[in-house]
Every structure is written in C-alpha cells, then in structure tokens.
C-alpha positions as CSV (number, residue, x, y, z in Angstrom):
1,M,-11.5,3.0,-15.2
2,T,-8.2,1.7,-14.0
3,T,-8.1,-0.3,-10.8
4,I,-5.3,-0.9,-8.3
5,D,-5.1,-4.5,-9.7
6,D,-4.7,-3.1,-13.3
7,A,-1.9,-0.7,-12.1
8,V,0.1,-3.4,-10.3
9,A,-0.3,-5.9,-13.2
10,L,1.7,-3.5,-15.4
11,A,4.8,-4.3,-13.4
12,N,4.3,-8.1,-13.0
13,A,6.9,-8.9,-15.6
14,D,9.4,-6.5,-14.0
15,N,9.4,-7.7,-10.4
16,G,6.9,-5.1,-9.3
17,L,9.2,-2.2,-10.1
18,A,7.5,1.1,-9.7
19,V,8.5,4.8,-9.2
20,I,7.7,6.2,-5.8
21,S,7.3,10.0,-5.7
22,T,7.4,11.7,-2.4
23,V,7.5,15.4,-1.5
24,R,10.6,17.1,0.1
25,A,10.3,19.8,2.7
26,D,10.9,22.5,0.0
27,G,8.0,21.2,-2.0
28,T,10.1,19.5,-4.8
29,V,9.5,15.9,-5.8
30,Q,11.9,13.1,-4.8
31,A,11.5,9.9,-6.9
32,S,13.0,6.4,-6.6
33,L,12.6,3.0,-8.0
34,V,11.4,0.2,-5.7
35,N,9.7,-3.2,-5.8
36,V,6.0,-2.8,-5.0
37,G,3.4,-5.5,-4.3
38,L,-0.3,-5.7,-3.6
39,L,-1.5,-7.3,-0.4
40,A,-4.1,-7.0,2.3
41,H,-3.3,-4.4,5.0
42,P,-2.5,-6.3,8.2
43,V,-5.3,-4.5,10.2
44,T,-8.0,-3.4,7.7
45,G,-7.7,-6.3,5.3
46,E,-8.2,-3.8,2.4
47,D,-6.0,-4.0,-0.6
48,A,-3.0,-1.8,-0.3
49,L,0.3,-1.3,-2.1
50,A,3.3,-2.2,-0.1
51,F,7.1,-1.8,-0.3
52,V,10.1,-2.0,1.9
53,T,12.5,0.9,2.3
54,Y,15.3,2.3,4.5
55,G,17.5,5.3,4.7
56,K,16.9,8.9,5.5
57,V,15.4,10.7,2.5
58,K,12.3,8.8,1.5
59,L,11.4,7.9,5.1
60,A,11.9,11.5,6.3
61,N,9.7,12.7,3.5
62,L,7.0,10.1,4.2
63,R,7.0,10.8,8.0
64,A,6.5,14.5,7.4
65,R,4.3,14.4,4.3
66,P,2.8,10.9,3.9
67,Q,1.1,11.7,0.5
68,L,2.8,9.9,-2.3
69,A,2.4,8.6,-5.9
70,V,3.4,5.1,-7.1
71,T,3.7,4.8,-10.9
72,F,3.8,1.4,-12.7
73,R,4.7,0.9,-16.3
74,D,4.9,-1.6,-19.1
75,G,6.3,-0.1,-22.2
76,W,4.2,3.0,-23.0
77,L,1.4,1.9,-20.7
78,W,1.4,3.4,-17.3
79,A,-0.8,3.7,-14.2
80,T,-0.4,5.8,-11.1
81,V,-1.8,5.1,-7.6
82,E,-1.9,8.1,-5.3
83,G,-2.4,7.6,-1.6
84,R,-1.2,8.1,2.0
85,A,1.7,6.1,3.4
86,E,1.6,4.2,6.7
87,L,5.0,3.3,8.0
88,A,5.7,0.2,10.1
89,G,9.2,-0.6,11.3
90,P,11.8,-0.4,14.0
91,D,11.6,3.4,14.0
92,D,7.9,3.6,13.1
93,P,6.2,1.4,15.7
94,Q,2.6,0.2,15.1
95,S,0.6,-1.6,17.8
96,W,-0.1,-4.5,15.3
97,L,3.7,-5.1,15.0
98,A,3.9,-6.0,18.7
99,V,3.5,-9.7,17.9
100,P,6.9,-11.4,18.0
101,D,8.4,-11.8,14.5
102,R,5.6,-9.9,12.9
103,L,7.9,-7.3,11.2
104,R,10.4,-9.9,10.0
105,L,7.6,-12.0,8.4
106,L,5.8,-8.9,7.0
107,L,9.0,-7.7,5.2
108,R,9.2,-11.2,3.6
109,E,5.6,-11.1,2.6
110,I,5.9,-7.7,1.0
111,F,9.1,-8.7,-0.9
112,A,7.3,-11.9,-2.1
113,S,4.2,-9.9,-3.1
114,A,6.4,-7.9,-5.6
115,G,7.7,-11.1,-7.1
116,G,10.8,-11.4,-5.0
117,T,12.4,-14.7,-4.0
118,H,15.5,-15.4,-1.9
119,D,17.8,-18.4,-1.5
120,D,18.6,-17.7,2.1
121,W,15.7,-16.2,4.1
122,D,17.8,-16.0,7.3
123,E,20.3,-13.8,5.5
124,Y,17.5,-11.7,4.1
125,D,16.1,-11.3,7.7
126,R,19.5,-10.3,9.0
127,A,20.0,-7.7,6.3
128,M,16.5,-6.2,6.8
129,A,17.1,-5.9,10.5
130,Q,20.6,-4.5,10.2
131,Q,19.4,-1.8,7.7
132,R,16.4,-1.0,9.9
133,R,14.0,-1.6,7.0
134,T,10.5,-0.2,7.2
135,A,7.3,-1.6,5.6
136,V,5.3,1.1,3.8
137,F,1.6,0.5,3.1
138,V,-0.2,2.8,0.7
139,E,-3.9,3.2,1.0
140,P,-5.0,4.1,-2.5
141,T,-7.1,7.3,-2.9
142,R,-6.8,7.8,-6.6
143,V,-5.8,5.5,-9.5
144,Y,-5.4,6.7,-13.1
145,S,-3.6,5.7,-16.3
146,N,-3.1,6.4,-20.0
147,G,-4.9,3.1,-20.9
C-alpha cells in the first residue's frame, strides 16, 4: 500500500514537482505543474500536501470545487494523492492566519518543504505578497500508485 510519504518521495530529486489536477465548472480537468511539499497542517498537525499558487484559474476551480488530485512521478513510477484543498491567503482568510507574519512565513515553509531555496528571502516575500500567493493544503483521502 502506497503512503503519502512514498508518493512525495518520488519527486524528491525533482524539487517536489507534481501535477495538480482540478475540475473546471464544465466538468473538464485542468492540470498544472507545481512544487509540492509535505508538512504538518498548521491547525491539525496532520501530514498534508502543500503548495503555493496564484492566478485565476486554479484558485477559482479550488474555491468552487476543492477536490483535487496530486500526481508525483519518478521515471515510470507514479503515485497520486487525492484530497480536498484548503486555501489560506490574502483572498482566502483563515482564522489561524491572523497572527502577524504567519502567511509570509508559511509560504516560505511550503516552498522549503518542496526542496526550494532562495538567495534573497526578502525579495521572495515581496514577490509572494505582490502576486497575492495563496497556500494550498491538501488533506489526503486516497493514495494509490503503480508501484
């Protein structure tokens, strides 16, 4: 049986790159490539997938239809984690984000959990704020793979 740790490990060598699949209003699938990490949910402490996103399409899909699939791969090996997205950001307030600097630090933490590093964290923070980046947590409900 594949675990969430097994799934995430497939992308360790590739900076946590995974395909995120959301559902559009017309029922078709929208997919994109993002860096995904594994970390404890800020409230529950349970393991969750997390990534940072912005823009209209993916966020609109997740706000209206929070079910999504995250697929990791390494060569011909793959694993998919299905779950429900929880959004936390400037346009998706959460009570646990009310602590000053919590979102700024959370976006850094998610980026680092996917293997990301940055030479200028202040610049990173500025870009994340300017782009109105949102943290997405995925509570896993199903994990499966070909391995």
